[in-house]
N, C-alpha and C positions, 0 to 999 in steps of 0.2 A: 555624492550625494545621493548614491541609490536610484538614479535615472530620475528624481523627483526633484523638479523645479522647487517646489515648497517644503524642501528638507533643510533642517538644521546640519550645518556642517561646521564640524568642529576639525581642524587638523592639530594634531596634538603630536610634538618630537618631545623626546625624552633626552638632552644631552648630558644631564646628571643621570649615571645608576642607580643613585638612592631613590630615584622615583621611580624604579623599576618594581614591579608588583605593588604599586600605592594605589591604582585604578585613574592615574591621574583624568585620561580619556572620559572615565565613567562622570568623575566629580565635576569637570568642565563640562561636558554636555548637561548635568543637572542643574548645574547653577548658571550656565547659559540660557538653557531653555526656560528654568524657572524665572530670571529675571523678565525675558523676552514678554512670556506670558502673563505676568504681574503688570507688565507695562503695555498689555494687549498691542504689540507688535508683530506676533505671527512668527512662523518658525525660517522663514526664507532669508535665513543669516550665515555669513560664514565669520569665524573667529581663529585666530591662529592663537596655538597655545604652546609656549618653551618651557619644558620642565627643566630648570638648571640648579646648578650649586652657586654658592654666595661669591666664591669668585666671580663667575660671571656675570652675576647680578649687580654687582659691585663695579664692574667694569662697566656695564649697560647705564646703571646709575649716574657716574662719570661722565659718560660720554654724552649724555643726554637731559641731566641734571644738574652737573656740575658736583655732583655731590659723590666723594669714592668711597663710599664705605656701602655695605650690602642694603637691602630692604627687603620686604616679603614680598611684595609684589608690585611690577610698573606693568603701564598699558600706553598702546601708543593708536590714539582713535585715527581712522583712514581720514576723515572729513572733522573739522570743527564745526562742533555739534553745540557749542557751550550757550548755556541761557544767556540775553541780554541784561537781563535784569536779574537780580540777586533776589535768590529763592525761586526762584521762578521756573517750570520745567522746560527744559530744551526743546528745541524742535525734533520731532522724529526723522530718522534715518530717510534717506531717498531709497525706494525700495527698487529702482534702479541699479542703486551701485549697492550688491548685498554684503560687501564687505566691509565689515564693523571695523576691526582692525585686528593688531596684535597682543599678546599678556604676556610674561614672563614672570616665572613663580619661583621664588628660591627655598632649597629643601633645608639649609641650615638653619635658615632665619626663622621659616614658617615651623619648623619642628621643635625650636628653642622657644619659639613665641607659646604654643600650644602647649608644652610641657610647663612653662612658667605659669598659665592659667588653667592649668588642670585640665584641658579639654583635650578631645580626642583629635588626632591631628585630622582626620577626615572633615570633621565639622569646621575646624580653622580654616583649611584648606578651601571647602565650600565657601566660607564667609569671604575669604580675597577674592576669590572668582565672582562671586557676586559683587564684589566692591570692583574689582576689574572691567567688568562687564558695564556696570554703571558710568564708569569712565569713558568706556568705548562711545557709550549714549550721550555724552555730551555734561554729565552730573560730574559735580565737582564738589571740593572740602576748603577752597582759599578762602572765601567769604563765609560767615557766619551765617547766613539764611542758607546759603547753598547747603552747606555742611549738616545744617538738621533737617533739611530736604534729604540729603542724602544717607544720613543716617536712619531716619525714618521709614525710606524705601528699603535699605539693608534689612532693617529690623522685620519689617513686612515681608519681605522675601525668605528671609531663612525661616519665618514662622510657617509659611505655605511649604516648608522643607521638615518641618519638625524641630526644628536649632530654633535655640535661645537666641533671646538680643543679647549680640554681644557687647553693647555699651550700656547696658544696664545690668547684665547677670554675671558678667567677668569684669568688668573695670573695661579702662582703655586698651585691652589689648586687641589692636585691630590696626587698617591700613594706617600709615603714615603718609 
């Protein structure tokens, strides 16, 4: 944390060699910081990011969601922050507990999705990290109103980073 209590802390672990040299730590910091800034939450938060392969994320997906296939990104919030009313903003996290949670992102699935959509890999990964950070903050897409809110926020946050709206400009190539 560089000695500052108000610094954003992103702990990135590269379990898959494919992520080496891809700047996942930089992309994660950029995505998380942009999300927190957009939501006016300040910088004093912690997130862990695992860069893994499809086999690892399939195992995690099976363990935690009962789905034994790879997915692009998974997230585990450190607390239940979900909005109680569909389409409403979740409550802000408690600053006394700076750990927002953990994210795992799969190289093969991300690369394949980016290629299929004709997107630069870094843009797609940034989108997925914004999406996962919103999950850590209590946003979800299970109900229609929540999905609409989450997609709007993703588009707004990505626009602050100079990236296109993934739901309008490239079809439904996004998180599942």
